[in-house]
C-alpha positions, 0 to 999 in steps of 0.5 A: 500499499503505497498510494493513498488518497482522499477524494472530495466525494469521500466515503462514510463507512458504516463500520466499527471505527477501527474498520473505517480507518483500517480500510486504509491498509487492511494488514494493520486493521487490529493494530490500534497503535497505527490507527491511533498514529493515523488518527493523529496525522488525519486529525481525528484523534478527538473523535476516537477519544470522544466515543465511549467504545474508542475504536470499536464504536459502530458507526452510522445510524442505521445500526441500533447502537450506531453513532452518527457523525457530522459530515466534517467528522467523516472527511476527518476520518477519509484523511485518516485512512489516507495516513494508514500507509506507513511509507507511502510514495504519494498521498493525494488529497482532493479538497481535504477542507471541503467539509470543515469549517475554516479553524478545522481546515486550518488544523487539517492542513497544519496536519498535512504539512507535518505529515508530508515533512515526515514522509519526505524522507521515504520520497513521498510526494503530497498533492493537494487539489484545491480551489481554496487558497488557504489549502495551497499557501503552505505548498512547496510547489503551486501549480495553477491551472485554467481549462486543464492547462498549466498557467503558472507555477511556483511557491506562493511568494513567487507566484505573488511576484509574477502578479499572474491569475494566482496573485489576482485570485488572492487580491479578489478574495482579500477584497470580498473579505474586506481585507487589504494586502 
């Protein structure tokens, strides 16, 4: 298991919590230490610790004892599943904060940044696909696409200096928020 991904339309597996996380690396589905490490990296450790049965909590309201989660909690579990491989070569995250409030999104992005730094020694590449500028500002390299074509690439700072599409989008966002650069 060297490639792992979370897509914007993530799955909500109504399994035991350990299984919902563990399907990201079936071989480790009963390894509590690895499940908890993935939960920490994926920002769902609070979910695990808040449930009375912890990793053995049944998820999904379809079950008599099933625990229903918010959409943001389900998204955190999807990101947690992505973090199950111990030495991935590629992590792909498509709109990883789409169901999260701004504070939770910032927390997840910080966890993704830390995790990607940990995996760099293994040669891992982390790709984040996002329309949200907050999601890409921390990236080492940003690729701006328009109509399926690369129109700009560089760091956040380089793209601001280039004063192209990326800088324009950032200015527009700040104007809409009533902020100034």
